[in-house]
C-alpha positions in Angstrom: 294.2 93.7 224.3 296.0 90.5 222.9 295.6 90.0 219.1 294.1 86.5 219.6 291.5 87.9 222.0 290.4 90.6 219.5 290.2 87.9 216.8 288.0 85.7 219.1 285.8 88.8 219.8 285.4 89.5 216.1 284.5 85.9 215.5 282.0 86.0 218.3 280.3 89.0 216.8 280.0 87.1 213.5 278.3 84.2 215.2 274.8 85.4 216.2 273.7 81.9 217.1 276.4 81.6 219.7 276.1 85.1 221.0 274.6 84.1 224.3 277.1 81.3 225.3 280.0 83.4 223.9 278.8 86.4 225.9 278.7 84.3 229.1 282.2 83.0 228.4 283.4 86.5 227.7 281.9 87.8 230.9 283.5 84.9 233.0 286.8 85.4 231.2 286.7 89.1 231.9 286.0 88.5 235.6 288.9 86.1 235.9 291.2 88.6 234.2 290.1 91.3 236.7 290.8 88.9 239.6 294.2 88.1 238.3 295.1 91.8 237.8 293.7 92.6 241.2 295.8 89.9 242.8 298.9 91.1 241.0 298.4 94.6 242.1 297.9 93.6 245.8 300.9 91.3 245.6 303.1 94.0 244.1 302.0 96.5 246.8 303.0 94.2 249.6 
C-alpha cells in the first residue's frame, strides 16, 4: 500500500466526524483500484 494512502487512512481514523464520507470515498476508491487491476490483468493475459 502506498505511503500516502496509509497516511490518509490514518488521518481518516483520527477524524470521527468525517468517518462516513471518508468511508464512502475509501469504498469508491477501492472499487476503482480493483477495476484498474482487473483491467490490467485481462489486458496482460491477451
